N, C-alpha and C positions, 0 to 999 in steps of 0.2 A: 354576826356569828361566823367564825372561821370554818370553812369546809375542809375537813381533813383529807378528802380524796385529792385535793389539789395542793397538798403540802409539798415543799421542796424536799429533794432527796440528796443524800450524799453517799456515793459508792466509793468506798475507800480501798486503795491498794497500798498497804503500808510499805511495800518494797519499792514504790515508785516516787520520784520527785516531780512527776508530771501530772497535770490535771486539766480536764476539759470542762469548762463552765458553760452551761446552757441558759439562754435568756429568752423567755417567751415574749410575745407581742401584745398588742392592744386587746384586752379582754381574754388573753391567752392563759395557758396553764402549764405548769411544769410537766404534766402528764404527757404532753405531746412529744416529749423527748425521751420517753421511757426506753424505746427500742434503741435509739442512738446511744444513750448513756450506758445501757447494758452492753452494747457492742464494743464501745471503747474500753469499758471495764474488763471485758473478756480478753482484750488485747494487752492488758497489763497497766492501764492508766487508771488513775482515780477520776471520778466524774461528779459533778454537782449540778443540780437544776435549781434555779432561783424562782422565787415568787415575788413579783413586783408589788410595791405598796398599792393598796386599794383593790387588789385582786384577791381571789379566793374567798370572797365574802359577799356582802349584799350590794345592791345597786347604789345605795346611799354611800357606803364606804368607797365604792368605785369612783364616785363623783369627787372624791378628795384627791384623786391622782393628778399630779403635775409633772412636767418635764423635769423640774429640779428634784422632786422626790424620787422619781424613777432612776434618774441618773446618779443621784447621791447613794441610793441603795446599791446599785451595781458597783459603783466605785468602792464603796465600803466593803463589799463582799470580796472583790478582787484584792483589795489591800489586806484583808484578813487571810485569804488563801496564800498570798505571797509570803506570809510568815512561815509556811510549811512546805511550799512547793516552789521549785526554782523555775519551772516552765509552765506557763498557763496558755491554753488555747481557748478562744471564745467562739461560741456558736450562737447566733441569734436569728430568730424567726421574725420577719416583718419588722415591727418597731424595735424588737430586740436586736436586730442587726444594726440599727441606728445607734442604739445605746452601746453596743459592742465597739463600734468604730470610735465613738467618743472616749470610751474607757481605754481602748488600746493606745490612743495617742497619749493619754495621761500616764498610763502605766506601761510605757514601752520597754521599760527595763525588764519586765516579767512576761509580758504577752508576746508569745512566739508566732501567733498566726490567728486569722479570723475566718470563720465560715459564716457567710450570710445567706439566708434563705428568704426569698421574696422581699428583699430590703427595699422599702418604698421611697425612691427619690422623685417619683411621679405617680400620681394616683389616676386610675381609669375613671373618667366621668360616668355617671349613670347613663346607661344606654340599653338598647334592646338586648344586647348580649349579656350585660350584667343582670338584667331582670330575669332573663332565661336561666342563667346559671343559678341565681338564688332560688328560682322555682325548682330546679333540680335538687337543691339542698333539702327542700321540703318533702319532695315526693320519692327520692331515692334513699332507701333506708341506710345504705352504707355511707353515703355522703352526709346525710342528716346526723347519723351517729358520730361521725368524725368531728363535725362542727360543734355538736353539743358537748362531746367529751373534751374538746380543746378549749372550751370557754369556762373560765373559773368564776365568772360573775353571775350571781343568782338572778334568775329571770324574775322580772317585776313589771307591773304596769308603768312604773316610774323610771324604768331603765333608760329610755330615750332622753328623758329630761336630765337625769343624773349624768348621762354620757356627754352632754354638751361641752362641759368644761374640759374634761380630759381629751376629747376629740380635738378641740382647738389647740391643745398643747402639742399635738403631733406635728403641726406645721412648724412650730418652733424647733422641735427635735430634728425634723428633716433638714432645716436650714443649718443648724449647728453641725450635724453630721456631714453634710455636704461641704461645709467650710473646713472640716477636718480631713477630708479625703487626701488632700495634697500633703498632709503631714504624716500619713500612715507609711511606715517603712517595712513592716513585717509582711509575710506572704498572706494574700487574701484570695479566697475562693468564693465566688458568688453563684448561687443557684437561683434560676428564675424559670418560670413556666409560661409558655405562650398562651396557655388556657387560663391563667390567673385572672380572676374577675375583679381584682382590686388593685394590685400592683402592676403598673405598666411595664412591659418588657423594655421600654426605652430607658428605664432605670439602669439597665445593664450598660447602655451606651454612656450614661453619665459616669458610672464607675470606671469603665475602660478609659474614658477621656481624662478623668480627674485624679485617678490613682497613679500619679506620675512617678512616685518614688517606691512603689511596692511591687514585688513580683505578683502577678495576677493571673488567675485561672477562672474560667467560667464553665458552668454546666447548664445547658438549656433543656428543660423538660417539655414534653408535648401534651400530656394528658392530665396532669395534676392541677388542682385548683389552689386557691390561696391557703386553705387550711385542710385540704384533703389531698393525699398523695397515694397514687396507685402502688401496689406492692413492688412492682418492678422499678418504678422511679424512686421509691424509698430506698431500694438497694443502691441506686446510683448516688443518692445523697450520702449514704453510709460510706460508700467507697471514696467519695470526694473528701469526706472528713478523715478517713484513714490515710489517704494520700497526703493530706495537709499535715497531720500530726507526725508523719514519718519523715518530713523534710528535716535534714540535719540542722 
C-alpha cells in the first residue's frame, strides 16, 4: 500500500526553463528534500522530488528494488523532464548521488550540474562509533524523528529479510557510479560530514581523484549525521546548491 506522505512532489515555475531534480537514497523519502526544493523554487526554478521503485510502501515491496529498477526510473524521469526543461540539475542523497552520477553521464546534453550529499563510494564498517551513533538515533528525539521521517519503507518484523536483496544491489551501483566519475564533465559539488556514521569521508578523496574532467567543489560538515542535518549545516547545503545552479 502506497504511503501518500512520501509521494513525489513537483514545484512548477512556468516562467523558467530550469529544474532541480532531487533523488533520495536507500530507504529514503522525497520528504527529506522539502526545504531544499522549496528554496530553489523561491529562487525561480522548478523542482521535483522523485520516489524510487520499492520505496514509499511495505517491506515486501522494498525487497523488489534493484540497481536496474532504480536507475531506469531516474533515467526515465530525467528524459521526461528534458522535454520541457532545457537545464536540469541533479541533487542526490547517499545512494541517490550514485544514481545522479550515472544519469548525468547518460543525459549530459541536459544535465548542467550535480550536487551529491553523503555519496557512498566507501562505507564505514560497524564499529564502536557507529553503534554509539545509532544509539543516539534511538534516544535523542530530534535525531530519531529525522531518521523516521526520512524513511519511506514501512516498519515490519520482516524488513531485515526483505532488505537483503536491495542492500546487495548498492555495491553494484557504487561500482557503476565510480566507473562513470571520469566521464562526468558538468560541475559537481559534493557534501560530506566527518560525523557521518555510514558514508566514509574517504569517499570525498575518491571523488576528488577520479572526477578528472569536471569542475569540482566540496563542502565538509562537522556535526551532521547520514540522515540528520543540523539547522546551520542544512543552510550550508542550501547555499552550495544555490551556488551550483547559478553557474553560467
